[in-house]
C-alpha positions as CSV (number, residue, x, y, z in Angstrom):
1,X,109.0,69.5,90.4
2,X,110.2,73.3,91.6
3,X,113.7,73.5,89.3
4,X,114.7,76.7,91.9
5,X,115.4,73.6,95.2
6,X,115.2,71.4,97.5
7,X,111.0,71.4,98.9
8,X,111.1,72.5,102.7
9,X,109.8,69.6,104.9
10,X,109.8,70.4,109.1
11,X,113.0,69.2,109.3
12,X,114.0,72.6,107.2
13,X,111.6,74.7,108.1
14,X,111.6,73.7,112.3
15,X,115.5,73.9,111.7
16,X,115.7,77.9,110.1
17,X,113.8,78.8,112.7
18,X,115.0,77.1,115.7
19,X,118.4,79.9,114.4
20,X,116.0,82.9,114.3
21,X,114.8,82.1,118.0
22,X,118.8,82.2,118.6
23,X,118.5,86.4,118.0
24,X,115.1,87.8,120.3
25,X,114.6,90.6,118.0
26,X,114.7,88.2,115.4
27,X,111.9,86.4,116.3
28,X,110.1,88.1,117.7
29,X,110.7,90.5,114.0
30,X,109.3,86.7,112.5
31,X,106.7,86.7,114.8
32,X,105.2,89.9,113.2
33,X,106.1,88.9,109.9
34,X,103.6,85.9,110.7
35,X,101.1,87.6,112.4
36,X,100.8,90.5,109.9
37,X,100.3,87.5,106.8
38,X,98.1,85.2,109.1
39,X,96.3,88.4,109.9
40,X,96.1,89.5,106.0
41,X,95.0,86.1,105.1
42,X,91.7,86.6,107.1
43,X,90.9,90.1,106.1
44,X,90.7,88.5,102.4
45,X,88.7,85.7,103.3
46,X,86.0,87.3,105.5
47,X,86.2,89.7,102.4
48,X,85.8,86.6,100.2
49,X,82.6,85.3,102.4
50,X,81.0,88.2,102.3
51,X,81.4,88.8,98.3
52,X,79.7,85.2,98.3
53,X,77.0,85.0,101.1
54,X,75.9,88.6,100.9
55,X,72.9,87.8,102.6
56,X,74.6,87.1,105.6
57,X,77.0,89.4,105.3
58,X,73.9,91.6,105.7
59,X,72.7,90.3,108.9
60,X,76.2,90.1,110.0
61,X,76.3,93.6,110.3
62,X,72.7,94.3,111.5
63,X,73.9,92.4,114.6
64,X,76.9,94.2,114.1
65,X,75.1,97.5,114.7
66,X,72.4,96.8,117.0
67,X,75.5,95.6,119.9
68,X,76.6,99.0,118.7
69,X,73.6,100.2,119.5
70,X,72.8,98.9,123.1
71,X,76.5,99.1,124.1
72,X,76.1,101.7,127.2
73,X,79.6,103.3,127.9
């Protein structure tokens, strides 16, 4: 049990998000912050997958390199 406060429920999260949406700039900042967090976690997950499956990662790099070589400008 967390002594710092009550656990966040969906009601608490929804009410705080709806308060943030009242100000469009703040809503945009919240969206950017959440997107940045998502992209950081996605990059971390891809790096982890590449470390634990080196053969698959190498094959993916080779396929990408072939795509780039055959791409016509």
